[in-house]
ZAVOKOL-524327 format. One record per residue (C-alpha): residue number from 1; x, y, z. Coordinates in Angstrom, 2 decimals. Each point is the difference from the previous one (the first is absolute). Layout:
# residues N
  nr      xx      yy      zz
 NUM       X       Y       Z
...
END
This chain:
# residues 83
  nr      xx      yy      zz
   1    0.00    0.00    0.00
   2    1.36    3.44   -0.85
   3    1.11    2.39    2.72
   4   -0.31    3.31   -1.82
   5   -3.39    1.68    0.16
   6   -0.27    0.61   -3.75
   7    0.95   -3.61   -0.73
   8   -2.68   -1.24    2.40
   9   -2.58    2.15   -1.77
  10    1.21   -1.25   -3.38
  11   -0.52   -3.63    1.09
  12   -3.57    0.85    1.04
  13   -0.79    1.69   -3.32
  14    1.59   -2.86   -1.95
  15   -2.18   -2.52    1.82
  16   -3.12    2.04   -0.70
  17    0.93    0.33   -3.68
  18    0.71   -3.72   -0.27
  19   -3.43   -0.85    1.39
  20   -1.69    2.49   -2.32
  21    1.90   -1.26   -3.06
  22   -0.70   -3.63    0.86
  23   -3.72    0.74    0.29
  24   -0.06    1.78   -3.36
  25    1.88   -2.84   -1.72
  26   -2.38   -2.49    1.58
  27   -2.98    1.90   -1.46
  28    1.71    0.02   -3.39
  29    0.69   -3.73    0.03
  30   -3.54   -0.77    1.17
  31   -1.52    2.05   -2.82
  32    2.14   -1.79   -2.59
  33   -0.80   -3.43    1.46
  34   -3.73    0.74   -0.02
  35    0.14    0.94   -3.67
  36    2.06   -3.05   -0.96
  37   -2.41   -2.31    1.81
  38   -2.99    1.64   -1.69
  39    1.66   -0.12   -3.42
  40    0.81   -3.69    0.31
  41   -3.54   -0.76    1.15
  42   -1.42    2.05   -2.87
  43   -2.12    2.21    2.24
  44   -1.85    3.00   -1.40
  45    1.40    2.54    2.48
  46    3.59   -0.75   -1.03
  47    0.27    3.24   -1.98
  48   -1.04    1.98    3.09
  49    2.62   -1.83    2.07
  50    2.63    0.68   -2.67
  51   -0.67    3.72    0.25
  52    0.35   -0.18    3.78
  53    3.27   -1.92   -0.32
  54    1.36    2.57   -2.46
  55   -1.00    2.82    2.37
  56    1.83   -1.77    2.81
  57    3.10   -0.29   -2.20
  58   -0.13    3.69   -0.89
  59   -0.44    0.94    3.65
  60    3.01   -2.12    0.98
  61    2.10    1.80   -2.63
  62   -1.11    3.42    1.23
  63    0.92   -0.96    3.57
  64    3.41   -1.31   -1.10
  65   -0.67   -3.61    0.98
  66    0.73   -1.47   -3.43
  67    1.75    1.26   -3.11
  68   -2.11    1.39   -2.83
  69    1.39   -2.57   -2.44
  70   -1.10   -2.85    2.26
  71   -3.48    1.47    0.19
  72   -0.11    0.34   -3.77
  73    1.15   -3.59   -0.44
  74   -2.58   -1.28    2.49
  75   -2.82    2.00   -1.61
  76    0.96   -1.43   -3.36
  77   -0.15   -3.51    1.40
  78   -3.39    0.69    1.58
  79   -1.43    1.23   -3.29
  80    1.41   -3.05   -1.76
  81   -1.75   -2.22    2.56
  82   -3.27    1.86   -0.53
  83   -0.13   -0.82   -3.71
END
């Protein structure tokens, strides 16, 4: 554990950020999994779930959780699955 006051505060903020980032990534993965399951099952609401998954990818990029190229690649794969 750090001894310096600023280092102690930094550890606290890092822990908070890690929890927040993990929660956002979990939401992203869940949205993508829901769409993939619906697409494989051939459900009618798959297009709605694809839009939600793409929104989650865009949000993750804007928050700096994933790189924009990864989001673009994943969105391309989702649209390929939808066809």
